[in-house]
N, C-alpha and C positions, 0 to 999 in steps of 0.2 A: 516390425521387428528389426533389430539392428543386424547389419551384415558384418559386424566385427566379430572376430573370434572371441570365445569366452572360456574362462577357467574359474576354479574356486578361489574365494578370498583367502581361505586358510584350510588346512587339512582337518579331517575328522576320522574317527575310529569307531568301528562297529564290531561286536563280537556275537558269535552264534555257532550253530552246528552246520556242517556241510550236509546237504540232503542225502547223498548216497554214501559218503564215507562215515558220517556220524561223528566226525572229529570236531573238537572245539576249534574255531577259526577266528583269528584276529585279522581284520581287514582295515587298512588305512588308505584313504584316498586323498591325494595331495595335488596342489596346483602344478601345472606343467607349462613350459614355454609355448609360444605360438608354433603351429605346424607340428606339434608332437603327436596329436591324436590321443587315443586312449591306449595306454601301455600297462600290461600286467607285469608285476615284479614279484618273483618268488624269493622273499627275504629269508626263507627257511633253508635255502640251498646255497652251497658254496658259490661265491661270485655273484650272488643275487641276479640270476639270469632273467632276461626280459622276454616277453612275448607281446608283439603288437596286436591290437584288435584288427586283424586282417583276415579276410576270407581264405587266403591261400594257406593259412595255418590250420584250417578245420580238418580234423582227421576222423571224427566220429560224431554221430548225432543220436546215439541211443539214449533216449530219455533226457536229452539235454545237449547243448552244443559244446564240443570239446576242441580246444586249441592245443596244438603241439608244435614246439620248435626245438630242434636239437635234443629230442628226448624229454624235454620239460613240458608238462601238461597243465592246462587250466580247464577244469570241468565246470559245466553249468554256468557259463559266463553271461547268458542272455539277459537275466533280470537286472543285473547291475549295469550292463551296457544300455538297456532300455531306459533306465533311470537317468543316466548321464545324457543320452540323446534327448529324452523327453523333457529334461530340465534345460535344454538349449545350450549345453556345454560342448566344447570342441576339444579341449586338451586336459588330460589328467593322468596321473600315475596311480595305479591300483595295486597296493602292496598287500601280499597275502603270505601268511606263514603256513599255508597248506595249499593243496591243489584245487581247492574249491571255495568260492565265496560262501558266506553264511546264507542259509536258505531263508532265515527270518520267518515270515509268515507265508512264504510261497509267492509273494508278489514283489513289487518294487517300492512299496509304500515307505518302508523305513529308510531306504536309500534316499528317496526323494525328500523326506523330512529332514534328514541330516544335511543334505545339500542346501535346503532352505535355511537351516539354522546357521550355517557358516557363511552363506552368501555367495554371490557370483560377481565377477568383475569382467569388464570388457578389456580386450587386449589390442595392442597397436598393430593389427594386421587384419586384412579382409578375409572373409570366408571364401572358400572355393565351393562351387556347386557342380554336380553332374546334372545338367539339364536334359531330361529325357525328351527327345524331339520326335520319336516314332515309337510304335508299340513294340515292347520287348517282353518276352514271356518264357516261362519254363514249366514243363509238365513232367511229373514223376509217373512213368508208365506203370509202375507197380501199384501205387496207391490211388492214382487219379488226381492227386493233389496238383493244383495249378496256381501259379502266381504271375501276375502281369503288371507291367509298369506302363502307364499311359502319360502323354504329355500333360503337364499342369504347371502353373506358375508358383506352386508351393507344394509342400509335402503333406499328403493325406493318405489314409489307409482305410480299406474296408476288408473285413474278414467274414467269411461264410463257413460255418461249421456244420458238418453232417456226418456223424459216425454210424448212422444206420441203427441207432438204438432208440427205444421208446422213452427211456428215462431221461435222455438228454435232448432228443429231438433235433430239429434244425434251428440254428441260431445265427444271427449276424450282428456285427457291430461296425460302426464307422467313426473315425476320428477325422474331422474336417481340417484341423490345424494342430500343430504340435503343442499349442497353448492348452489344449484340452487334456493332454496326457495326465498332468498332475491331479486334476480334479475328477476325471472320469475313467481312468484306466490304470493308474499306478497301483491301486489297491486290489485289483483283480487277481485272485490267487490261482495257483496251479491246480490242476485236477487230474484225476485218474479214474479209470473204471476198476471195479472190484477184481475182475479176472486179471487185469494188468498188475494190480497191486499184489495179488498172490504170486504171480510169476516173478515180480521184482523181489519180494521177500524170500522166495525160494532160491533166488540167484544171489542173495546176500547184499542186495542194494537197498536204497532208501533207509539206511541205518539212522539217519538224522531226522526222519519223518515222524510226525506225530499228528494227532487228529486236528491240530490247530493250524497246520501249514500246508494242508492239501485237502481239496474237496474230493471226496470219493463217491462216484456215482455207482450205485448198486445195480448192476446189469445181469445178475444171476441170483439164484436162491442162496440165502445165507444158511449154510449147513452148520450144525453144532461144532464141527471140527474147525471150520473157518472162523466162527465166532470166538472160539477159545484162542485161536492164533492171533486174532485182531486184539483181543483183550490184553494178551501178553505183549504184543508189539507196541501198542499205544499206552500201555500201563494204566488201563482203565478197568474198574470193576465190572462195568457193563458197557456193551456196544449194541446200538440198535439202529434201525433205519427210520428216517423221518418220512412223512407222507409224500414228500417230493422226490423220494428215491435216493436221498443222500444220507450218509452215515451221520450220526448225531454229533453234537458239540460243535457243529459248524452251521452257521446261518448265512445264506447267500446274501451278498451285498446288492446284487442285481439279478433279475431273471436270466439275463444273458451273460452271466459272469464268465462262463467258459469261452464264449466268443471274444469277450474283452481281454481275457488272458491270452488267447491266441494272437490277438492284435498286439499285445505287449511283447510277446515272443517275436513277432514279425519285426517290430521296431528294433529289438535287441539284436536279432540276427542280421538285419540289413545295416546295422551300424558297422558290420564287418566289411561293407563295401569300401569303407575308408574315406568317404567324402559325403558331404551333405547332398541329398537328392531333392530335385524339384520334379516331382512325379506323383501321379495318383496310383497307388498300389492296390490291386484287387487280389486277395488271396482266398482261394477256394479250397477248403479242407487243408489248411496249412499245417505243416509239421517242420521240425528242425531240418530234416534232410532236404525237403523242397526249398525251404527258406534259404539255407546256406548254399545250395547249388545255384540258386538264383543270384545270391550275393556274389558268388565266385564269377558268374557270368558278367554281372555289372562291373565288378572289380576289373576284369580283363578288358572290357570295353572302355572303361574310363582310363586305364593305363595306356591303352592304344591311342585313345583320344589325346591324352597328354603328350605322348611321344610325337604325335603329328603337330602339336602346338596349334590346333585349330582354335580360332577365336570363338568365345562363347558370347554370341550377341543375339538379341531379339530383333529380327528383321521387321517386325511390325510396330516397334516403338517409334516415337517421333525422333527423327535424325537430329544430330547436332547441326549439320548444314544440309539444307535441301538443294535442289538443282538451281534455284534462283540465287542462293548464297554462293554456290560454287561458281556460277557465271560472273558474279561480282569479283571473285578472287582470281579466276583463271582467264587468260585471253582466248582459250579454245572455244569453239562453237561447233554445233552439230554440222556435219556428221562426224567431226573429229573430237568432240567432247565425250570422253569414255568413262566418266565417273558420274553416277546418278545421285549418290548421297553419302554423307559422312556420318558414321554411327558413334565413333569415339575419337577423342583427340586429347592428348596432354603433352607435357614437355618432352616425352620420350617416345611416343608412338601415336599412330593414327590407324583407324580402320575405315575403309571405304567399300562401297558396293557398286557393282556394275551389273545391271540386268541385261542379259544377252537375248535379243529377240530376232526372229527371222527377218524383220524389217531392216536390219543393219545393212547398209549398202555394199559392204565388202562381201556378203554372202552371194551376191549376184555372180561373182566370178571365182569365189573361193569356198566351195566349188559347186557348180550348178546341181550336180546329183548327190553331193555329200557335203553340206554346209559345215565348215569348220572355221572357228575364229583364228585368224593368223596369229602365230606366236609373237610376232613383233608388235601387234596391237595389244596383246596381253601385257607386254612389257610397257607399252605406251600408257595403258590404263593405270598400271602400277606406278609409273613415273608421275602421272598427273595427280594421283593420290598423294605421292610424296611432295609434289609441288604445293598442294593445299596445306600439307603439314608445315612446310617452311613458311609460307605466306600467312599462315594463321597467326603468327607472332609479329607480323608487320602492321604498323598503324594504317598505312595506305597501300594495301596489296595491289590495287589497280595500277599503281605506278611501278610495279616490279614484275619481273618474269624469272622463272626458274628454268635453266637449260641443262639438259642431261649431257654430261661430258665424258662419262666412263661407265662401262658395264663389266662386271666380273662374275664368274661362276654362274652363268645363266643356265638354267635347266628347265626343260619342258617335260612334264611327266605324264600328262593325260590331255586328250583333246577336249576343247570346249565347244559346245554346239548350241543351237537355238533352244531357248527354254532354260538354260543354265543361269544360275546366279553366282557371279564371281565375288568373292570376299577378299579384299586386299588388306594385309597387315604390314605396316612399314615401321621398322624400329630404327631409331637413331643410334648409330654405332659409336660416334664420338661427338663432342661439342662442336657446334658450328663456328668456324674460324674464317675470317676474311671472306665471308660469303660462300665458302665451300661446305657442302653438306655431304656426309658419308652415311648411307642408309642401307639396311638389309630389308628386302621386300619379299613377301610370300603371297601367293594367290591360291585360294581354296575354292573348291566346287564340289557339292554333294558329299561333304565330309572327307574329301581327299585333297592333298596338295597337288596343284596342276602346274604351277610355275614358281620359280624362285630366282632371285638375282641380287647381287650386290651392286648398288648404284652410287654414283658420285655426281653431284649436280652443283651448279653455280647460280647464285642469286644475283641478278643484275637489275639496277634501277633503270627503267626505260624512259621515265619522264622527270623533268626538273620541276 
C-alpha cells in the first residue's frame, strides 16, 4: 500500500435522514489539501463553522459519537469516518446542512460506494503514523469494555461482542488489513435490542430510523402495546419476529454482523486519534464511550510524542550503513567509535544508533557503583553521527575528516546507563559553505530526549 496521503478525485453528495433527528440531510464530501485530515463543515450555520475529526472534541457517546466545538455539534459521525479511513483516505471536507450525517442503511456501504464512484488520488506528501511500540489499553470500569493496542507493522482490528443475551450470544470479527473493510465490513448495519429501542423511542430519538437501517434483536416478549408502537414508528402494517430473534424485513448479511458493525464503529471512532495507526487493536465489548476514551488517550500520547520530536524508526530493519560501512567513512576505531549503525540519511538529516553496553571501557571509572555514560561522550557520539552525515556526500570519505569546532546550547536532560539504546537525529540548519557545517543534534533514549546541542564542524581533506 502506498504511504502517500490520499484524497478524493472529486466531490460527491448524498442525501438521507439523520438517525436521531429524522431530518433530511444533504452531505457533500470534498477533496482537501495534504495534512488537512477529516474536517466537518456546518454549511447551514453562519460562517460555516468547522469541527476537526479529533478526539478532543468528543462530548457525548450516547447511541453515537458526538463532536462539539464552540457550541457547534456533529452527531453520529462514526460511520462516515469509518468509510473514509476504510477507503484509505487521509484528507476530506465533510459538508453538512444539519448536525448529523444521513444514516442511509445504518452502515458505511453507501459512503464507500460513492467514494469508489468518484475515485481516489495520491497527494504529494507522505503519511504520518503513530507506531505502537508497547501495549496500551483502556478499560471502562462501569461496563467492563476494554480496548487494547498491541505492536504491529500495520493496522488490524479484532472485536469481541458479548451482551449477555441469548438472542445475540457471543460474536467476534477480525479485520487483518484495511483492504478488507470495503468487502467484509462496510455493509455491516447498526443494531439495537428491543428494550433499548423502546427507551430511545420514548426519549424522542431515532426519528430517522426505519426497519431497513437497523437490526433489532428481540430480547424480550413482544407485547401487543409494543407491537402497535413499532407498527406506527416503522410505518408497517405488520411487525413480527423472525426465527433468529430479529424483527422482520431485515435479513442478516453475516451471522456475526453485530460484531462486524462494532468493528466498523471502532475504526470510525479511532479515526479521531487524528493519525494513522500501526497497531493491532483488540476490542472486548466495545462501545462508543470506551472507543473514544481510548482515542483520546492515543491522541494525547501521539501529541506528546510529536512535541518531543522523537524519530519513528524500526530498530530491527536493515540499516542504511552498518558498522563496516561506518568504519570506512570515519577514522575513529573502538573503543572511541561511538556509532553502531545509521538508519536514515538524506540531504537534510541523519539518524544514527548507539547501543550502550556494560562492556564500554568508560564504565570502569564512570562510575564503579553507578555506571553512567559521560555527557561529553554522548556529544561525541552525536558529533560522529553528524560526521557521517557530512561525509556521506563525499566521493572519497576516507580522504576527509570532520572536526568539531563549536558547541552551543548543550543540554543534558537524563542519564544514559548500560542497556540503553541511544538514537541520534541530526538536522542540517543551513547549507554547507566552504566546508563549514551547522547542525542541530538530538539524542533520545526510552522515548525521552536525553541530550541536545547545536554543533558546528569543519570538513578537512586529510590526503591528496
